[in-house]
C-alpha positions in Angstrom: 131.8 74.8 215.0 128.1 75.1 213.9 125.7 76.3 216.5 121.9 76.7 216.9 120.9 80.2 215.8 123.9 80.7 213.5 122.9 82.9 210.6 123.9 82.9 206.9 123.2 85.3 204.1 122.5 82.6 201.6 122.2 78.9 201.1 125.5 78.9 199.2 127.3 80.4 202.2 125.6 77.8 204.5 126.7 75.0 202.3 130.2 76.2 202.0 130.4 76.4 205.8 129.1 72.9 206.2 131.4 71.6 203.5 134.4 73.3 205.2 133.4 72.0 208.6 133.1 68.4 207.2 136.6 68.6 205.7 138.0 69.9 209.0 136.4 67.3 211.1 136.9 64.4 208.7 133.5 63.4 207.2 131.9 63.7 203.8 128.8 65.8 203.3 125.8 66.0 201.0 122.5 67.8 200.7 119.5 65.9 202.1 116.8 68.2 200.7 115.9 71.8 199.7 112.4 73.2 199.8 111.6 76.0 197.4 108.7 78.5 197.4 106.5 77.8 194.4 105.6 81.5 194.1 109.0 83.3 194.6 111.2 80.3 193.8 113.4 81.0 196.9 114.8 78.2 199.0 112.8 78.3 202.3 114.5 75.5 204.1 117.3 73.0 203.6 119.1 70.2 205.5 122.8 69.3 205.1 123.8 65.9 206.4 126.8 63.5 206.7 127.2 61.3 203.6 126.8 58.2 205.9 123.3 59.3 206.8 120.5 56.7 206.3 120.9 53.2 204.7 121.2 52.0 201.2 117.9 50.6 199.8 117.9 47.0 198.9 118.1 46.0 195.3 116.3 43.0 193.9 119.3 42.3 191.7 121.8 42.0 194.6 121.8 38.2 194.5 123.0 38.3 190.9 125.9 40.7 191.6 129.3 38.9 191.6 131.1 41.8 193.3 128.7 43.9 195.4 129.7 47.4 196.4 130.8 47.9 199.9 128.3 49.5 202.3 128.9 53.2 203.0 125.7 54.2 204.8 125.7 53.7 208.6 122.6 55.6 209.7 124.7 58.6 210.9 122.5 61.3 212.6 124.8 64.3 211.9 122.9 67.1 210.3 122.4 70.8 210.1 119.0 72.3 209.1 118.4 75.9 208.1 115.2 78.0 207.5 114.7 81.4 206.0 113.9 84.4 208.1 111.4 86.2 205.8 111.6 89.5 207.6 115.4 89.8 207.3 116.0 87.6 204.3 118.8 85.5 205.8 118.9 81.8 207.0 119.2 80.6 210.5 120.3 77.2 211.9 117.3 75.5 213.7 118.4 71.9 213.7 121.8 70.5 214.6 123.4 67.1 215.5 127.2 66.7 215.5 127.6 63.2 217.1 128.9 60.6 214.5 128.2 56.9 214.5 131.2 55.9 212.4 135.0 56.4 212.2 136.1 59.7 210.9 138.8 60.3 208.3 142.3 61.2 209.2 143.7 64.6 208.3 146.0 62.9 205.7 143.0 61.3 204.0 140.4 64.2 204.1 141.5 65.5 200.7 140.2 62.2 199.1 136.6 62.8 200.0 134.5 63.9 197.0 133.1 66.9 198.8 136.6 68.2 199.3 137.8 67.7 195.7 137.3 70.6 193.3 139.3 71.8 190.3 139.6 75.6 190.3 139.7 77.8 187.2 143.5 78.2 187.4 144.0 74.5 187.9 141.7 73.8 184.9 143.8 76.2 182.8 147.0 74.4 183.8 145.4 71.0 183.1 144.4 72.1 179.6 147.8 73.6 179.0 149.6 70.4 180.0 147.3 68.3 177.8 147.9 70.6 174.8 151.7 70.3 175.4 151.5 66.5 175.2 152.0 65.8 178.9 150.2 62.7 179.9 147.7 63.1 182.8 149.8 61.1 185.2 152.9 63.3 184.8 150.8 66.5 184.7 149.1 65.5 188.0 152.5 64.8 189.6 153.8 68.1 188.4 150.8 70.0 189.9 151.2 68.1 193.2 154.9 69.1 193.5 154.1 72.7 192.8 151.8 72.9 195.8 153.7 70.7 198.2 152.0 67.4 197.8 148.7 65.8 196.8 147.1 66.8 200.1 147.3 70.5 199.1 146.3 70.0 195.5 142.5 69.7 195.9 141.8 66.9 193.4 143.0 63.4 192.6 144.3 61.9 189.4 140.8 60.4 188.6 139.4 64.0 188.7 142.2 65.1 186.3 141.2 62.4 183.7 137.5 63.0 184.2 138.0 66.7 183.5 139.9 66.1 180.3 137.3 63.6 179.1 134.4 66.0 179.9 136.3 68.8 178.1 136.8 66.6 175.0 133.1 65.6 175.0 132.1 69.3 175.3 134.4 70.2 172.4 132.9 67.6 170.2 129.4 68.7 170.9 129.0 69.7 167.2 130.3 66.4 165.9 133.6 65.9 164.1 132.8 68.1 161.1 131.2 70.9 163.2 134.1 70.8 165.7 136.6 71.0 162.8 134.8 74.0 161.3 134.6 75.7 164.7 138.3 75.2 165.1 138.9 76.9 161.8 136.5 79.7 162.7 138.3 80.3 166.0 141.7 80.3 164.3 140.4 82.8 161.7 139.0 85.1 164.4 142.5 85.1 166.1 144.2 85.9 162.8 142.2 86.9 159.7 145.0 85.6 157.5 144.2 82.0 158.3 142.9 80.2 155.2 141.0 77.0 154.9 138.8 75.2 152.4 136.6 72.1 152.2 135.4 70.1 149.3 131.8 68.7 149.4 130.4 65.7 147.6 127.0 65.5 146.0 125.5 64.7 149.4 127.1 67.9 150.9 129.5 65.8 153.0 133.0 67.1 153.6 135.5 64.9 151.7 138.8 66.9 151.4 140.1 69.6 153.8 143.0 72.0 153.3 144.3 74.7 155.7 147.2 77.1 156.1 147.9 79.7 158.8 149.5 83.1 158.4 153.0 81.7 159.0 152.6 79.1 156.3 151.5 81.8 153.8 154.5 84.0 154.7 156.9 81.0 154.5 155.7 80.0 151.0 156.0 83.6 149.7 159.7 83.6 150.8 160.8 79.9 150.3 158.1 78.3 148.1 160.4 77.8 145.1 161.1 74.1 145.9 158.3 72.1 147.5 157.9 68.4 148.6 154.6 66.8 149.0 153.9 63.4 150.6 150.9 61.6 152.2 150.9 59.4 155.2 148.4 57.2 157.1 147.6 56.3 160.7 147.5 59.9 162.1 143.8 60.3 162.7 140.7 58.3 163.7 139.1 58.3 160.3 142.3 56.9 158.7 142.4 59.6 156.1 145.5 60.3 154.2 147.3 63.3 155.7 149.2 65.4 153.1 151.7 68.2 153.9 153.5 70.7 151.7 157.1 71.2 153.0 160.2 73.1 152.0 163.3 74.6 153.7 164.3 78.1 154.6 167.5 80.0 154.4 168.9 78.0 157.4 167.9 74.7 155.6 165.4 74.1 158.4 162.0 72.6 157.6 159.1 75.0 156.9 155.5 74.0 156.3 153.4 75.6 153.5 150.0 73.9 154.1 148.4 70.7 155.2 145.4 68.6 154.1 143.2 65.7 155.1 142.1 63.8 152.0 139.3 61.3 151.6 141.2 59.2 149.1 144.2 59.4 146.8 142.5 59.8 143.5 143.2 62.3 140.6 140.1 64.4 141.5 141.2 64.7 145.2 144.7 65.7 144.3 143.6 68.1 141.6 141.3 69.9 144.0 144.0 70.0 146.7 146.6 71.5 144.3 144.1 74.1 142.9 143.2 75.1 146.5 146.9 75.3 147.4 147.6 77.7 144.6 144.5 79.9 145.3 145.5 80.3 149.0 149.1 81.2 148.0 148.2 83.9 145.5 148.5 81.6 142.4 152.3 81.4 142.9 153.6 78.2 141.4 156.7 76.5 142.7 159.6 76.0 140.4 160.2 72.4 141.5 158.1 69.9 143.4 159.2 66.4 144.6 156.7 63.6 145.1 156.7 59.8 145.1 155.7 57.7 142.0 152.0 57.9 142.6 150.3 57.9 139.2 147.2 59.9 140.2 149.3 62.5 142.0 151.6 62.8 138.9 148.6 63.5 136.6 147.2 66.1 139.0 150.6 67.9 139.2 150.9 68.0 135.4 147.4 69.5 135.2 147.8 72.1 137.9 151.5 72.9 138.4 152.1 73.7 134.8 155.2 75.8 135.4 156.9 73.4 137.9 159.4 70.7 137.2 158.5 67.5 139.0 161.2 65.3 140.5 160.8 61.8 141.9 161.9 60.9 145.4 165.2 58.9 145.2 164.5 57.2 148.5 161.3 55.7 147.3 163.0 54.6 144.0 165.8 52.9 146.0 163.2 51.1 148.1 161.5 49.8 145.0 164.9 48.8 143.6 165.6 46.7 146.6 162.3 44.8 146.0 162.7 44.3 142.2 166.5 43.9 141.7 168.5 40.9 142.9 170.6 41.5 146.0 174.1 40.4 146.5 174.8 37.7 149.2 177.8 37.8 151.4 179.2 34.4 150.3 178.7 35.1 146.5 181.0 36.9 144.1 178.1 38.0 141.9 178.0 41.7 140.9 176.1 44.1 143.2 173.3 45.3 141.0 171.9 47.6 143.7 175.3 49.4 143.9 175.4 49.8 140.1 171.8 51.2 140.1 172.7 53.6 142.9 175.7 54.8 140.8 173.3 55.5 137.9 171.2 57.6 140.3 173.9 59.7 142.0 177.3 59.2 140.4 177.3 59.5 136.6 177.3 63.1 135.2 177.5 62.0 131.5 174.5 60.7 129.8 176.5 58.2 127.7 178.1 56.7 130.8 174.6 56.4 132.3 173.2 54.6 129.3 176.2 52.1 129.3 175.8 51.4 133.0 172.0 51.0 132.8 172.4 48.6 129.8 174.8 46.6 131.9 172.2 46.3 134.7 169.6 45.1 132.2 171.8 42.2 131.2 172.1 41.1 134.8 168.4 41.1 135.6 165.9 38.5 134.3 162.7 40.4 134.8 163.0 43.9 133.4 159.5 45.2 133.8 160.3 47.6 136.7 163.6 48.7 135.0 161.6 49.6 131.9 159.1 51.6 133.8 161.8 53.5 135.8 163.9 54.2 132.7 161.0 56.0 131.1 161.1 58.7 133.8 164.9 58.9 134.1 164.8 62.7 133.7 163.2 62.9 137.1 165.7 61.0 139.2 169.1 60.5 137.4 171.8 63.0 138.2 173.0 63.4 134.6 169.5 64.5 133.5 169.0 66.9 136.4 172.0 69.2 135.8 169.8 72.2 135.0 166.9 71.4 137.4 166.4 73.9 140.2 166.4 71.6 143.2 168.5 73.5 145.9 170.2 70.2 146.7 166.9 68.4 147.3 166.6 64.9 145.8 163.8 63.3 147.8 160.7 63.9 150.0 162.9 63.5 153.1 161.6 66.7 154.6 158.0 65.4 154.4 159.0 62.0 155.7 160.8 63.6 158.6 157.8 65.7 159.4 155.5 62.7 159.2 157.8 60.8 161.5 157.7 63.6 164.0 153.9 63.6 163.7 153.6 59.9 164.4 155.6 60.4 167.6 152.9 62.6 168.9 149.8 61.3 167.1 147.8 58.2 167.4 145.4 56.7 164.9 142.5 56.9 167.4 142.7 60.6 167.9 139.6 62.7 167.1 139.8 65.5 164.6 140.3 68.3 167.2 143.1 66.5 169.1 144.7 65.8 165.8 144.8 69.6 165.0 146.1 70.4 168.5 148.9 67.9 168.3 149.8 69.0 164.8 150.2 72.6 166.1 152.8 71.3 168.5 154.8 69.6 165.8 154.7 72.6 163.5 155.6 74.9 166.4 158.6 72.7 167.1 159.9 73.2 163.6 159.4 76.9 163.8 161.3 77.0 167.1 164.3 75.4 165.3 164.4 78.4 162.9 164.3 80.8 165.8 167.2 79.0 167.4 169.2 79.2 164.2 168.4 82.9 163.9 169.6 83.5 167.4 172.8 81.6 166.8 173.5 83.4 163.6 173.2 86.8 165.3 175.2 85.8 168.3 178.1 83.9 166.7 180.4 85.3 164.0 181.0 83.0 161.0 184.4 81.2 160.9 186.4 82.9 158.1 189.3 80.8 156.9 190.4 83.0 154.0 190.2 86.8 154.3 189.4 87.9 150.8 186.8 90.5 149.7 184.4 87.9 148.3 184.6 85.8 151.5 184.1 88.8 153.8 181.1 89.9 151.7 179.6 86.5 151.8 180.0 86.1 155.6 177.9 89.3 156.0 175.2 88.4 153.5 174.7 84.6 153.7 173.4 82.6 156.6 176.0 80.5 158.4 175.2 77.2 156.7 175.1 78.7 153.2 178.3 80.7 153.9 180.1 77.5 154.8 179.1 75.9 151.5 180.2 79.0 149.6 183.6 79.1 151.4 184.2 75.5 150.5 183.6 76.3 146.9 186.0 79.3 147.1 188.7 77.1 148.6 188.3 74.7 145.7 188.6 77.6 143.2 192.1 78.4 144.5 193.4 75.0 143.4 191.8 75.4 139.9 193.7 76.0 136.8 192.7 77.4 133.4 193.3 75.6 130.1 193.5 77.7 126.9 190.4 77.7 124.7 190.0 78.5 121.1 186.6 80.0 121.7 186.2 83.6 122.6 185.2 84.5 126.2 185.4 80.8 127.1 187.5 79.3 129.9 188.2 75.5 130.4 188.6 75.2 134.2 189.6 72.0 136.1 190.1 71.5 139.9 193.3 69.9 141.1 193.0 67.2 143.7 195.0 67.1 146.9 196.6 63.7 146.3 200.3 63.5 145.5 199.6 62.2 141.9 198.3 65.7 141.0 195.2 64.5 139.3 192.5 66.8 138.1 188.7 66.6 138.0 186.8 66.7 134.8 187.1 70.1 133.0 184.1 72.5 133.0 183.4 75.0 130.4 182.7 78.6 131.6 181.4 81.3 129.3 182.1 84.8 130.6 180.6 88.3 129.8 182.9 91.1 131.0 180.4 93.9 130.5 177.5 92.3 132.4 179.9 90.6 134.9 178.2 87.2 134.2 179.6 83.7 134.1 177.9 80.5 132.9 179.3 77.1 133.9 178.2 73.9 132.2 178.3 72.1 135.6 175.0 73.9 136.3 175.6 74.3 140.1 174.3 77.8 140.4 171.2 76.9 138.4 170.6 73.9 140.7 171.7 75.2 144.1 171.7 79.0 143.9 175.4 79.1 144.9 178.3 79.8 142.5 180.5 76.8 141.8 184.3 76.8 142.1 184.7 77.1 138.3 182.6 80.2 138.1 184.4 81.8 141.1 187.8 81.1 139.4 186.5 82.8 136.2 185.4 85.8 138.2 188.8 86.0 139.8 190.5 86.0 136.4 188.1 88.8 135.3 189.4 90.8 138.3 186.0 90.8 139.9 186.7 90.5 143.6 183.2 91.0 145.0 180.2 88.9 144.2 177.8 90.5 141.7 174.4 91.1 143.2 172.7 88.9 140.6 174.6 85.9 142.0 173.4 86.5 145.5 170.1 84.6 145.8 167.8 86.4 148.3 166.4 83.1 149.7 169.9 82.2 151.1 170.6 85.6 152.7 170.0 86.8 156.2 167.4 89.2 154.9 165.4 86.5 153.2 162.3 87.4 155.2 162.4 91.1 154.5 159.4 92.7 152.9 155.6 92.5 153.4 153.4 89.7 152.1 149.8 90.0 150.8 147.2 87.3 150.8 144.9 86.4 147.9 142.6 89.2 148.9 145.3 91.9 148.9 145.5 92.2 152.6 148.9 92.3 154.4 149.6 89.1 156.2 150.7 89.4 159.8 152.2 86.4 161.5 150.8 87.4 164.9 148.5 90.4 165.1 148.4 90.3 168.9 152.2 90.3 169.4 152.1 93.6 171.3 149.4 92.2 173.6 151.5 89.1 174.3 154.5 91.2 175.1 152.5 93.4 177.4 151.0 90.3 179.2 154.5 88.9 179.6 155.6 92.2 181.2 152.6 92.3 183.6 153.1 88.6 184.7 156.7 89.2 185.6 155.9 92.4 187.5 152.9 90.9 189.4 154.9 87.8 190.2 157.7 89.9 191.7 155.2 91.9 193.8 153.5 88.7 195.1 156.8 87.2 196.0 157.8 90.2 198.1 154.4 90.4 199.7 154.8 87.0 201.4 157.3 88.4 203.9 154.7 89.8 206.3 151.0 89.8 206.9 150.8 93.5 206.5 152.2 93.3 203.0 149.8 90.5 202.0 146.8 92.6 203.1 148.2 95.6 201.3 148.6 93.7 198.0 145.2 92.0 198.4 143.4 95.3 198.9 145.2 96.9 196.1 144.4 94.1 193.6 140.7 94.2 194.7 140.5 97.9 194.0 142.5 97.5 190.8 140.2 94.8 189.5 137.1 96.9 190.0 138.6 99.8 188.2 139.7 97.6 185.3 136.2 96.1 185.0 134.7 99.6 184.9 137.1 100.9 182.2 137.0 97.8 180.0 133.6 96.1 180.5 133.6 94.4 177.1 137.1 93.1 177.1 136.3 89.8 178.7 133.2 89.1 176.6 134.9 88.6 173.2 135.5 84.8 173.6 132.1 84.3 175.3 130.2 86.0 172.5 132.0 83.9 170.0 131.1 80.7 171.7 127.5 81.7 172.4 126.6 82.6 168.8 124.4 79.8 167.4 125.6 78.6 164.1 123.4 76.1 162.2 126.1 75.3 159.7 128.2 73.7 162.5 125.4 71.4 163.5 124.5 70.3 160.0 128.1 69.8 158.8 129.1 66.2 158.2 132.3 64.3 157.3 132.2 61.7 154.7 133.1 58.4 156.4 135.7 56.0 155.0 134.9 52.3 154.8 137.7 50.9 156.9 138.5 47.3 157.1 138.0 45.4 160.3 141.1 45.0 162.3 142.4 41.5 163.0 145.1 40.2 165.1 147.2 38.8 162.2 150.3 40.7 161.2 150.3 42.0 157.7 152.8 40.1 155.6 155.6 42.0 154.0 156.8 41.3 150.5 159.7 39.2 151.9 157.3 37.0 153.9 155.2 36.4 150.8 158.3 35.0 149.0 158.7 32.2 151.7 156.9 28.9 151.3 154.0 28.2 153.6 155.1 25.2 155.7 151.5 24.4 157.0 150.0 24.3 153.6 152.9 22.1 152.4 152.4 19.6 155.2 148.6 19.5 154.6 149.3 18.8 150.9 151.7 15.9 151.8 149.2 14.4 154.2 146.4 14.7 151.7 148.6 13.0 149.1 149.3 10.1 151.4 145.6 9.6 152.1 144.8 9.6 148.4 147.1 6.7 147.7 145.5 3.3 146.9 146.9 1.6 150.0 145.4 4.2 152.3 142.1 4.0 150.5 142.0 0.2 150.7 142.7 0.4 154.5 140.0 2.9 154.9 137.4 0.6 153.3 138.5 -2.6 155.0 138.9 -1.5 158.6 136.3 0.1 160.7 136.3 1.1 164.4 133.9 -0.6 166.8 130.6 1.1 167.3 130.5 2.7 163.8 127.9 1.7 161.3 129.5 0.5 158.0 126.8 2.1 155.9 127.2 5.5 157.6 131.0 5.7 157.3 131.2 7.0 153.7 129.2 10.1 154.8 132.3 11.4 156.6 135.3 13.1 154.9 138.7 11.6 154.8 139.9 13.8 157.7 137.0 12.6 159.9 137.6 9.0 159.0 141.2 9.4 159.9 140.4 10.8 163.4 137.8 8.0 164.1 140.2 5.2 163.5 141.7 3.5 166.6 145.3 4.5 167.4 
């Protein structure tokens, strides 16, 4: 309880006491006034009162207020005044009144008073962590309340939680969108110097296109950048910029990201700059194959930049266009299914002549052949028979990019600012990387299932990753049922695979050329050239050549367990480290577990608590003395003024105004408009001679005959009597 003559060392100590006293009794507090010395600038006197002190001043606009605020001032006289003792330098209570003129709060509601609500530094860290993890404020507040035993013990309410996040975002966007983005890149580069980014400026020095890649992306591309897919998507950011991502898969066939970009538009110049920047970041290493959609500008840019790469078209997008342009078979009709025949041309036929015959048959069943003519010109990029020697690793579409974009849209919204877009993108990318870690763990824990114990199978089980070994083992089983036909050519085997049906049919023969000295085989099916795994025909030929182990030149490193071995250098010749602070993180993990165990044991008795508290107090002082500059690194980075961040500007896109109408699909556009049809019929009826004669002979009462022709036909119709 406060008393006259009570002394405090500072005004902060006095205010904390008054605030704690108000929370204990059940009333809200505020500062009434503080008097400062004009010479020394020291507070000489101050008064702390109850928040219900005084009365609210009358406002002239009160009579216009529809819902006036409830009155909270009751003229309460509770107060505590302090003055400075100039000789000692402390403050003494000289004025005190503790009798309230209003109802006090209950102990269950005291935590709702504004003076008793405060977010601590630890709670702020937990709030930011939950927001970065995608937890909505409502769920994050509920989790924090459960951790401390209820909302009474939390110290803040859900409104404070939301206000803190809003203030944090406003503080982060203090440099504007462009400056905030550059600061984000700068912070990422300070964490890991291998982080790369680049921006393209227009003639007005406004940022148009943006590309970035972290250290993990650079390492992944060095190991698995032989086959790449690139696709763009919309609706992931506030500026409605196309978001492009370079994607591939690793030795576990899991998705890996090689780089990301925010483009201003989808023109040739934008794509060309992006692809040039992509190559410069990745040490000028070109992919062997790249899959995209049928965008014309993108195709021209790929041909201009990726000169050593083979470009394939996404089969999924082609099939979607086929559904739009080719006739569909109805359930009650016996007409041929053109879509099924086109799908067979895409996936089934391995012979070019068979493809030509089937495609010609499709032409005869379609009236409009414009789309067929355009897609036939690029048949080498999507038809199976023309892709026999294309290095695709089994990829036929941009499905990896589409899958990543789908995951992005589950976390992203079109109204996100640029910084929140980057934060949420980090979550999605980290989720993909966690999948690879899970596969790595499973591959080291579980032994592969070996169905046939042969030297080649045992060797492959130790070298290949589990998913690739399963594919290899399937091919080896097929090679057992293969037979060899005699060939007139030297060092050539004609090999066919027998089927398992009772009719003993055989698949189409494949021609395998062998070289005994070099231990090489070349099959005309082209599977090893496409997938990097030997086919059953080649395995049968190796077995005939008495080669029981796989030659090293037929073991592709990107499919092995050691695919990530070796060091990677960036474009400047520096070694790229995925996480330079890995040792610090492991040490922090060790300390956290150790301190948590000590704190849990110290809760047993009061003596242990005091012992731990004193030890931590002494330890913290010693650490501050030994490492005074360790805590200033981030502060120094934030306090450095950078004029480039303040002057940076993003080029804005001219977005169309949103309306409530739903965009019509191509199916809706084919349907006739019933409203327009009815209006046309009604207009036709009004234009008939009988209707015109009736309109000129009859007129309603009160209407001037001379003024009637001024109105249109619809107005005249509405003015007639019923």
